[in-house]
Residue frames as a rotation matrix with the C-alpha (Angstrom) as fourth column:
MET 1
-0.011 -0.113 -0.994 42.20
0.855 -0.516 0.049 222.24
-0.518 -0.849 0.102 46.19
GLY 2
0.837 0.445 -0.318 41.92
0.229 -0.813 -0.535 224.69
-0.497 0.375 -0.783 43.32
GLN 3
0.691 -0.560 0.457 44.20
0.404 -0.225 -0.887 226.64
0.599 0.798 0.070 41.05
ARG 4
0.021 -0.786 -0.618 47.59
0.985 -0.091 0.148 227.67
-0.173 -0.611 0.772 42.37
PRO 5
0.845 0.316 -0.431 47.80
0.282 -0.949 -0.143 231.47
-0.454 0.000 -0.891 42.91
ARG 6
0.583 -0.657 0.478 50.19
0.387 -0.293 -0.875 233.57
0.714 0.695 0.084 40.85
ALA 7
-0.295 -0.819 -0.492 53.30
0.878 -0.029 -0.478 234.96
0.377 -0.573 0.728 42.56
SER 8
-0.823 -0.044 0.566 51.70
-0.025 -0.993 -0.114 238.42
0.568 -0.108 0.816 42.83
GLU 9
0.203 0.974 0.100 48.53
-0.321 -0.031 0.946 237.11
0.925 -0.225 0.307 44.52
PRO 10
-0.266 -0.262 0.928 48.30
-0.962 0.016 -0.271 236.58
0.056 -0.965 -0.257 48.28
VAL 11
-0.491 0.041 -0.870 48.35
-0.119 0.986 0.114 232.95
0.863 0.160 -0.480 49.35
GLU 12
-0.073 0.536 0.841 45.70
-0.991 -0.132 -0.002 231.81
0.110 -0.834 0.541 51.78
TYR 13
-0.739 -0.127 -0.662 45.74
-0.088 0.992 -0.093 228.42
0.669 -0.011 -0.744 53.46
ASP 14
-0.095 0.819 0.566 42.44
-0.954 -0.237 0.184 227.45
0.285 -0.523 0.804 54.95
SER 15
-0.889 -0.277 -0.365 42.27
-0.177 0.942 -0.285 224.40
0.423 -0.189 -0.886 57.16
VAL 16
-0.582 0.753 0.306 38.67
-0.510 -0.045 -0.859 224.88
-0.633 -0.656 0.410 58.30
VAL 17
-0.919 0.357 0.165 36.26
0.381 0.702 0.601 222.25
0.099 0.616 -0.782 57.03
THR 18
-0.715 0.698 -0.032 32.91
-0.684 -0.708 -0.176 223.79
-0.145 -0.104 0.984 56.11
SER 19
0.058 0.723 -0.688 31.22
-0.679 0.534 0.504 220.54
0.732 0.438 0.522 55.16
SER 20
0.415 0.147 0.898 30.21
-0.851 0.412 0.325 217.85
-0.322 -0.899 0.296 57.64
SER 21
0.630 -0.236 0.740 31.55
0.254 0.963 0.092 215.16
-0.734 0.130 0.666 55.29
PRO 22
0.082 -0.673 -0.735 34.76
-0.704 -0.561 0.435 216.09
-0.705 0.482 -0.520 53.47
GLU 23
0.737 0.172 -0.653 35.46
-0.653 0.430 -0.624 214.51
0.174 0.886 0.429 50.09
THR 24
0.344 -0.703 -0.622 38.81
0.214 0.704 -0.677 213.12
0.914 0.100 0.393 51.20
LEU 25
0.577 -0.211 -0.789 40.74
0.816 0.155 0.556 212.77
0.005 -0.965 0.262 54.44
LEU 26
-0.481 -0.877 -0.005 43.21
0.876 -0.481 0.040 215.41
-0.037 0.015 0.999 53.31
ASP 27
-0.013 0.552 0.834 40.40
0.413 -0.756 0.507 218.00
0.910 0.351 -0.218 53.04
ILE 28
0.890 0.381 -0.250 40.55
0.362 -0.259 0.896 218.38
0.276 -0.888 -0.368 56.82
LEU 29
0.203 -0.905 -0.373 44.27
0.820 -0.052 0.571 219.20
-0.536 -0.422 0.731 56.73
PRO 30
0.535 -0.098 -0.839 45.87
-0.300 -0.950 -0.081 222.46
-0.790 0.295 -0.538 55.61
ASP 31
0.933 -0.210 -0.292 47.60
-0.269 0.131 -0.954 222.55
0.238 0.969 0.066 52.22
ARG 32
0.079 -0.922 -0.379 50.93
0.354 0.381 -0.854 222.45
0.932 -0.067 0.356 54.04
LEU 33
0.502 0.032 -0.865 52.11
0.865 -0.022 0.501 222.83
-0.003 -0.999 -0.039 57.59
ALA 34
0.952 -0.196 0.237 53.31
-0.197 -0.980 -0.020 226.25
0.236 -0.027 -0.971 58.68
TRP 35
0.205 -0.968 -0.142 57.09
-0.108 0.122 -0.987 226.61
0.973 0.217 -0.079 58.87
TYR 36
-0.323 -0.340 0.883 56.97
-0.850 -0.307 -0.429 227.11
0.417 -0.889 -0.190 62.64
ILE 37
0.574 0.493 0.654 55.31
-0.694 0.717 0.068 223.68
-0.436 -0.492 0.754 62.98
ALA 38
0.968 -0.169 -0.183 57.08
0.002 0.742 -0.671 221.70
0.249 0.649 0.719 60.24
GLY 39
0.231 -0.958 0.169 60.58
-0.450 -0.259 -0.855 222.97
0.863 0.121 -0.491 61.11
PRO 40
-0.186 -0.295 0.937 60.53
-0.982 0.087 -0.168 221.95
-0.032 -0.952 -0.305 64.77
LEU 41
0.749 0.490 0.445 58.93
-0.474 0.867 -0.157 218.60
-0.463 -0.094 0.881 63.88
MET 42
0.802 -0.528 -0.280 61.73
-0.018 0.448 -0.894 217.86
0.597 0.722 0.349 61.41
GLY 43
-0.086 -0.859 0.504 64.29
-0.702 -0.307 -0.643 218.94
0.707 -0.410 -0.577 64.01
LEU 44
0.167 0.237 0.957 62.71
-0.910 0.410 0.057 216.61
-0.379 -0.881 0.284 66.56
CYS 45
0.987 0.145 -0.070 62.98
-0.161 0.874 -0.458 213.75
-0.005 0.463 0.886 64.05
VAL 46
0.323 -0.942 -0.088 66.72
-0.228 0.013 -0.973 214.42
0.918 0.335 -0.211 63.76
VAL 47
-0.270 -0.395 0.878 67.12
-0.920 -0.164 -0.357 214.54
0.285 -0.904 -0.319 67.56
ALA 48
0.560 0.568 0.603 65.00
-0.720 0.694 0.014 211.40
-0.411 -0.442 0.798 68.02
LEU 49
0.901 -0.264 -0.345 67.07
-0.054 0.720 -0.692 209.45
0.431 0.641 0.635 65.49
TYR 50
-0.108 -0.971 0.212 70.28
-0.432 -0.146 -0.890 210.50
0.895 -0.188 -0.404 67.23
ALA 51
-0.181 0.079 0.980 68.82
-0.983 -0.005 -0.181 209.65
-0.009 -0.997 0.079 70.64
LEU 52
0.673 0.589 0.447 67.39
-0.596 0.790 -0.144 206.27
-0.438 -0.169 0.883 69.63
ALA 53
0.919 -0.252 0.303 69.96
0.368 0.825 -0.429 204.98
-0.142 0.506 0.851 67.15
ASN 54
0.243 -0.847 -0.472 72.89
-0.007 -0.488 0.873 207.44
-0.970 -0.208 -0.124 67.17
LYS 55
-0.296 -0.241 0.924 72.46
0.883 0.301 0.361 207.73
-0.365 0.923 0.124 63.38
PRO 56
-0.723 0.045 -0.689 72.26
-0.179 -0.976 0.124 210.82
-0.667 0.213 0.714 61.16
LEU 57
0.272 0.895 0.354 69.22
0.417 0.222 -0.881 211.45
-0.867 0.388 -0.313 58.95
GLY 58
-0.447 -0.380 -0.810 69.62
-0.526 -0.620 0.582 212.02
-0.723 0.686 0.078 55.20
ALA 59
0.625 0.780 0.027 67.53
-0.383 0.336 -0.860 211.26
-0.680 0.527 0.509 52.12
THR 60
0.416 -0.534 -0.736 70.52
-0.855 0.046 -0.517 210.87
0.310 0.844 -0.438 49.79
THR 61
-0.657 -0.670 0.346 72.04
-0.752 0.614 -0.238 208.26
-0.053 -0.416 -0.908 52.08
ALA 62
-0.023 0.735 0.678 68.73
-0.346 0.631 -0.695 206.37
-0.938 -0.251 0.240 52.09
TYR 63
0.830 0.279 -0.483 68.83
-0.528 0.114 -0.841 206.31
-0.180 0.954 0.242 48.30
SER 64
-0.005 -0.935 -0.355 72.52
-0.919 0.144 -0.366 205.27
0.393 0.325 -0.860 48.27
GLU 65
-0.601 -0.185 0.777 71.87
-0.619 0.724 -0.306 202.42
-0.506 -0.665 -0.550 50.69
THR 66
0.477 0.826 0.300 69.00
-0.317 0.480 -0.818 201.19
-0.820 0.295 0.491 48.50
VAL 67
0.641 -0.359 -0.679 71.36
-0.718 0.034 -0.696 201.17
0.273 0.933 -0.235 45.51
ARG 68
-0.481 -0.845 0.235 73.84
-0.871 0.429 -0.241 199.17
0.102 -0.320 -0.942 47.62
LEU 69
-0.134 0.540 0.831 71.05
-0.420 0.728 -0.541 196.65
-0.898 -0.421 0.130 48.37
VAL 70
0.831 0.504 -0.234 70.22
-0.390 0.231 -0.891 196.29
-0.396 0.832 0.389 44.67
ARG 71
0.351 -0.794 -0.497 73.92
-0.785 0.040 -0.619 195.78
0.511 0.607 -0.609 43.84
GLY 72
0.737 -0.001 -0.676 74.22
0.207 0.952 0.224 193.05
0.643 -0.305 0.702 46.48
LEU 73
-0.402 -0.891 0.213 76.58
0.080 -0.266 -0.961 195.04
0.912 -0.369 0.178 48.75
SER 74
-0.456 0.218 -0.863 76.30
0.888 0.176 -0.425 195.49
0.059 -0.960 -0.274 52.51
PHE 75
-0.422 0.433 0.796 73.74
0.065 -0.862 0.503 198.13
0.904 0.264 0.336 53.50
ASP 76
-0.968 0.243 0.061 71.89
-0.111 -0.196 -0.974 199.66
-0.224 -0.950 0.217 56.45
ALA 77
-0.628 0.767 0.131 68.40
0.740 0.536 0.405 198.15
0.241 0.352 -0.905 56.31
TRP 78
-0.018 0.675 -0.738 66.75
0.756 -0.474 -0.452 201.00
-0.654 -0.566 -0.502 58.22
ARG 79
-0.520 -0.222 -0.825 67.89
-0.254 -0.882 0.398 203.49
-0.815 0.416 0.402 55.56
VAL 80
-0.965 0.261 0.013 66.29
0.115 0.380 0.918 201.36
0.234 0.888 -0.397 52.84
TRP 81
-0.250 0.916 -0.312 63.07
0.968 0.244 -0.059 201.37
0.022 -0.317 -0.948 54.87
LEU 82
-0.262 0.090 -0.961 63.39
0.299 -0.939 -0.170 205.14
-0.918 -0.332 0.219 55.22
LEU 83
-0.903 -0.095 -0.418 63.39
-0.350 -0.398 0.848 205.49
-0.247 0.912 0.326 51.43
PHE 84
-0.706 0.701 -0.100 60.39
0.499 0.593 0.632 203.16
0.503 0.396 -0.768 51.14
GLY 85
-0.194 0.613 -0.766 58.73
0.862 -0.266 -0.431 205.28
-0.468 -0.744 -0.477 53.83
PHE 86
-0.638 -0.079 -0.766 59.24
-0.181 -0.952 0.249 208.42
-0.748 0.297 0.593 51.74
ILE 87
-0.916 0.259 -0.307 57.72
-0.276 0.149 0.949 206.73
0.292 0.954 -0.064 48.70
GLY 88
-0.550 0.729 -0.407 54.97
0.744 0.649 0.157 205.00
0.379 -0.217 -0.900 50.68
GLY 89
-0.388 0.380 -0.840 54.03
0.580 -0.608 -0.542 208.19
-0.717 -0.697 0.016 52.53
ALA 90
-0.763 0.086 -0.641 53.70
-0.474 -0.749 0.463 210.08
-0.440 0.657 0.612 49.25
LEU 91
-0.830 0.464 -0.308 51.58
0.021 0.578 0.816 207.27
0.557 0.671 -0.489 47.83
VAL 92
-0.433 0.682 -0.589 49.29
0.901 0.300 -0.315 207.19
-0.038 -0.667 -0.744 50.89
ALA 93
-0.490 0.219 -0.844 48.89
0.134 -0.937 -0.322 210.98
-0.861 -0.271 0.430 50.76
ALA 94
-0.855 0.163 -0.492 48.00
-0.518 -0.290 0.805 210.77
-0.011 0.943 0.332 47.07
LEU 95
-0.704 0.602 -0.377 45.50
0.358 0.759 0.544 207.98
0.613 0.248 -0.750 47.65
LEU 96
-0.338 0.578 -0.743 43.86
0.881 -0.083 -0.465 209.69
-0.331 -0.812 -0.481 50.65
GLY 97
-0.547 0.078 -0.833 43.74
-0.128 -0.992 -0.009 212.95
-0.827 0.102 0.553 48.73
PRO 98
0.274 0.732 -0.624 42.21
-0.726 -0.269 -0.633 213.62
-0.631 0.626 0.457 45.37
GLY 99
0.815 -0.003 0.579 44.14
0.251 0.903 -0.348 210.73
-0.522 0.429 0.737 43.83
ILE 100
-0.288 -0.957 0.037 47.13
0.309 -0.056 0.949 210.35
-0.906 0.285 0.312 41.59
SER 101
0.862 0.493 0.116 47.01
0.270 -0.253 -0.929 212.37
-0.429 0.832 -0.351 38.43
PHE 102
-0.229 -0.937 0.262 49.71
0.770 -0.010 0.638 212.69
-0.596 0.348 0.724 35.83
THR 103
0.854 0.515 -0.066 49.84
0.408 -0.744 -0.530 216.12
-0.322 0.426 -0.846 34.29
THR 104
0.065 -0.835 0.546 52.22
0.905 -0.181 -0.385 218.28
0.420 0.519 0.744 32.32
ASP 105
0.752 0.245 0.612 51.42
0.013 -0.933 0.359 221.27
0.659 -0.262 -0.705 34.55
TYR 106
0.005 -0.802 -0.597 54.47
0.927 0.229 -0.299 222.44
0.376 -0.552 0.744 36.44
GLY 107
0.304 0.226 -0.926 53.15
0.743 -0.665 0.082 225.66
-0.597 -0.712 -0.370 37.92
GLU 108
0.688 -0.059 -0.724 54.67
-0.222 -0.966 -0.132 228.98
-0.691 0.251 -0.677 36.90
LEU 109
-0.408 -0.910 -0.081 57.64
-0.440 0.118 0.890 227.33
-0.800 0.398 -0.448 35.22
GLY 110
-0.487 0.322 0.812 55.29
0.658 0.746 0.099 225.19
-0.574 0.583 -0.576 33.11
ASP 111
0.661 0.738 -0.137 53.41
0.507 -0.574 -0.644 228.33
-0.554 0.356 -0.753 32.08
ALA 112
0.468 -0.554 -0.688 56.66
-0.504 -0.807 0.307 230.05
-0.725 0.203 -0.657 31.05
LEU 113
-0.607 -0.766 -0.214 58.20
-0.660 0.334 0.673 227.16
-0.444 0.550 -0.708 29.07
PRO 114
0.345 0.663 -0.665 56.74
-0.877 0.479 0.023 224.83
0.334 0.575 0.747 26.47
LEU 115
0.867 0.084 0.492 56.80
-0.321 0.849 0.421 221.12
-0.382 -0.522 0.762 27.35
VAL 116
0.807 -0.587 0.067 59.60
0.424 0.497 -0.757 220.49
0.410 0.640 0.650 24.85
GLY 117
0.020 -0.813 0.582 61.80
-0.230 -0.570 -0.789 222.92
0.973 -0.118 -0.198 26.82
LEU 118
0.406 0.245 0.880 60.55
-0.884 -0.139 0.446 222.00
0.232 -0.959 0.160 30.27
ILE 119
0.998 0.032 -0.046 61.43
-0.022 0.980 0.196 218.28
0.052 -0.195 0.979 30.10
PRO 120
0.329 -0.942 -0.063 65.16
0.540 0.242 -0.806 218.76
0.775 0.231 0.588 29.32
LEU 121
-0.099 -0.330 0.939 65.37
-0.505 -0.796 -0.333 221.52
0.857 -0.507 -0.088 31.94
LEU 122
0.642 0.416 0.644 63.89
-0.763 0.261 0.592 219.27
0.078 -0.871 0.485 34.64
ILE 123
0.903 -0.385 -0.193 66.15
0.358 0.920 -0.161 216.35
0.239 0.076 0.968 33.67
ALA 124
0.046 -0.931 0.361 69.21
0.286 -0.334 -0.898 218.61
0.957 0.144 0.251 33.72
ALA 125
0.090 0.052 0.995 68.17
-0.778 -0.620 0.103 220.08
0.622 -0.783 -0.015 37.08
GLY 126
0.930 0.291 0.223 67.75
-0.367 0.739 0.565 216.58
0.000 -0.608 0.794 38.55
LEU 127
0.627 -0.766 -0.144 71.19
0.588 0.586 -0.557 215.53
0.511 0.264 0.818 37.29
VAL 128
-0.129 -0.678 0.724 72.83
-0.105 -0.717 -0.689 218.67
0.986 -0.165 0.021 38.68
MET 129
0.400 0.345 0.849 71.11
-0.855 -0.195 0.481 218.17
0.331 -0.918 0.217 42.05
GLY 130
0.998 -0.031 -0.052 72.16
0.044 0.961 0.274 214.51
0.041 -0.276 0.960 42.18
PHE 131
0.292 -0.951 0.098 75.74
0.547 0.082 -0.833 215.36
0.785 0.297 0.544 41.23
GLY 132
-0.085 -0.301 0.950 75.83
-0.463 -0.832 -0.305 218.16
0.882 -0.465 -0.068 43.80
ALA 133
0.738 0.424 0.524 74.46
-0.658 0.281 0.699 215.91
0.149 -0.861 0.486 46.54
ARG 134
0.867 -0.472 -0.162 77.10
0.473 0.880 -0.038 213.25
0.160 -0.043 0.986 45.86
TRP 135
0.099 -0.882 0.461 79.89
0.399 -0.389 -0.830 215.82
0.912 0.266 0.313 45.51
SER 136
-0.093 -0.094 0.991 79.01
-0.649 -0.749 -0.132 217.58
0.755 -0.656 0.008 48.76
GLY 137
-0.887 -0.316 -0.336 78.53
-0.017 0.751 -0.660 214.31
0.461 -0.580 -0.672 50.63
GLY 138
-0.609 0.745 -0.273 74.83
0.652 0.274 -0.707 214.77
-0.451 -0.609 -0.653 51.27
CYS 139
-0.265 0.636 0.725 71.64
0.715 -0.375 0.591 216.55
0.648 0.674 -0.355 50.34
THR 140
-0.327 0.190 0.926 69.78
-0.329 -0.941 0.077 219.49
0.886 -0.279 0.370 51.83
SER 141
0.764 0.641 0.070 68.14
-0.301 0.259 0.918 217.34
0.570 -0.723 0.390 54.49
GLY 142
0.560 -0.618 -0.552 71.42
0.751 0.661 0.021 215.76
0.351 -0.426 0.834 55.53
HIS 143
-0.525 -0.823 0.219 73.47
0.675 -0.559 -0.481 218.96
0.518 -0.105 0.849 55.61
GLY 144
-0.383 0.409 0.828 70.72
-0.243 -0.910 0.337 221.42
0.891 -0.073 0.448 56.50
LEU 145
0.663 0.723 0.191 69.04
-0.405 0.133 0.905 219.43
0.629 -0.678 0.381 59.23
ARG 146
0.889 -0.292 -0.353 71.56
0.445 0.734 0.513 217.01
0.110 -0.614 0.782 60.62
GLY 147
0.047 -0.991 0.128 74.91
0.900 -0.014 -0.436 218.59
0.434 0.136 0.891 59.76
SER 148
-0.220 -0.081 0.972 74.05
-0.045 -0.995 -0.093 222.17
0.975 -0.064 0.215 60.65
ALA 149
0.777 0.576 0.255 72.46
-0.302 -0.016 0.953 221.06
0.553 -0.817 0.162 63.91
SER 150
0.776 -0.565 -0.280 75.72
0.612 0.568 0.550 219.37
-0.152 -0.598 0.787 64.88
LEU 151
0.778 -0.412 -0.475 77.67
-0.327 -0.910 0.254 222.49
-0.537 -0.042 -0.842 63.76
SER 152
0.256 -0.666 0.701 79.64
0.735 0.605 0.306 220.61
-0.628 0.437 0.644 61.11
PRO 153
-0.217 -0.395 -0.892 81.74
-0.198 -0.878 0.437 223.19
-0.956 0.271 0.113 59.20
ALA 154
-0.979 -0.139 0.152 81.26
0.104 0.303 0.947 221.28
-0.178 0.943 -0.282 55.93
SER 155
-0.297 0.947 0.127 77.49
0.955 0.291 0.063 221.16
0.023 0.140 -0.990 56.43
LEU 156
0.243 0.340 -0.909 77.30
0.433 -0.876 -0.212 224.83
-0.868 -0.342 -0.360 57.35
ALA 157
-0.613 -0.525 -0.591 79.24
-0.320 -0.518 0.793 225.68
-0.722 0.675 0.150 54.17
ALA 158
-0.903 0.313 0.293 77.04
0.425 0.559 0.712 223.36
0.059 0.768 -0.638 52.06
THR 159
0.017 0.966 -0.256 73.82
0.958 -0.089 -0.274 224.78
-0.288 -0.241 -0.927 53.54
GLY 160
0.021 -0.103 -0.994 75.06
0.049 -0.993 0.104 228.33
-0.999 -0.051 -0.016 52.95
THR 161
-0.902 -0.384 -0.199 75.82
-0.200 -0.037 0.979 227.39
-0.383 0.923 -0.043 49.35
PHE 162
-0.555 0.784 0.279 72.35
0.831 0.513 0.214 225.83
0.025 0.351 -0.936 48.88
MET 163
0.266 0.728 -0.632 70.68
0.744 -0.572 -0.345 228.95
-0.613 -0.379 -0.694 50.24
ALA 164
-0.233 -0.431 -0.872 72.85
-0.182 -0.861 0.474 231.44
-0.955 0.270 0.122 48.33
THR 165
-0.982 -0.119 0.145 72.31
0.103 0.309 0.946 229.55
-0.157 0.944 -0.291 45.07
ALA 166
-0.280 0.955 0.100 68.54
0.959 0.284 -0.022 229.37
-0.049 0.090 -0.995 45.61
ILE 167
0.295 0.355 -0.887 68.36
0.423 -0.881 -0.212 233.10
-0.857 -0.313 -0.409 46.38
ALA 168
-0.547 -0.590 -0.594 70.51
-0.278 -0.541 0.793 234.00
-0.790 0.599 0.132 43.36
ILE 169
-0.912 0.245 0.329 68.57
0.410 0.509 0.757 231.80
0.018 0.825 -0.564 40.92
THR 170
0.030 0.976 -0.214 65.26
0.957 -0.090 -0.276 233.15
-0.289 -0.197 -0.937 42.25
ALA 171
0.133 -0.044 -0.990 66.45
0.091 -0.994 0.056 236.74
-0.987 -0.097 -0.129 41.85
ILE 172
-0.845 -0.485 -0.224 67.72
-0.197 -0.106 0.975 236.06
-0.497 0.868 -0.006 38.31
LEU 173
-0.675 0.659 0.332 64.45
0.731 0.534 0.425 234.36
0.103 0.529 -0.842 37.28
HIS 174
0.218 0.758 -0.615 62.44
0.771 -0.520 -0.367 237.18
-0.598 -0.394 -0.698 38.84
PHE 175
-0.169 -0.383 -0.908 64.50
-0.191 -0.891 0.411 239.77
-0.967 0.243 0.078 36.94
VAL 176
-0.957 -0.288 0.040 64.50
-0.036 0.252 0.967 237.92
-0.289 0.924 -0.251 33.59
THR 177
-0.559 0.807 0.191 60.75
0.789 0.447 0.421 237.20
0.254 0.386 -0.887 33.66
GLY 178
-0.603 0.318 0.731 59.73
-0.172 -0.947 0.270 240.61
0.779 0.037 0.626 34.96
GLY 179
-0.694 0.279 0.664 58.41
-0.708 -0.093 -0.700 239.13
-0.133 -0.956 0.262 38.19
GLU 180
0.234 0.836 -0.496 56.28
-0.873 0.405 0.271 236.42
0.428 0.370 0.825 36.55
LEU 181
0.386 -0.169 -0.907 58.34
0.216 0.972 -0.089 233.58
0.897 -0.161 0.412 38.08
C-alpha cells in the first residue's frame, strides 16, 4: 500500500479500485475503517455479546482464559476461541493481503531509534501494558468498550487514565522530537 506518510503530511485513504483485477482481496478495502464506522461496529459487538450470552467482552480476559486452559484449570471455552479468532483473523488478513513479512521497520519510532534501542523499549512497553492490564482488572477493550458502556466507575477511571497517559506521552514525544514523532 506504499510508504507510510510522515506526521506532517496529510493522510489520504483511498478505497476506490482503479484496476479491474486487484492484486489481493484487501486492495478493494480501505486501509482502515473510519472511526464513525469502526466505533459503532465495536459497540454493537459488545451489545450483541451481552444480549446473546450476558458476558462482557475483553481481550485480556481471553488471554487469561487461554493461560488457564494451558495450566489445566477451569476456563470459559468461548474466550479461548475469541483469542484464536483474534490471531486467526490477523493471519487471514495477512494472507489475503500482501502476505506476511517480517521487518525491523516500526514507523516513526523505528526511524528515531536504532534497532538496539527499539527492541528493549518495545519489550518494556509490552511488560508495562501487561502489568497495567492485570493491575486494573482489564485492558482498553474491556474497560473502554464494555466497562464504560455499563458506566462502571472503575472502568471510567481506567479509561480516563489510559487516555490521559496517551495524550501526555504523545505531547512529550512531540516536544522532545521537535514534532518528528
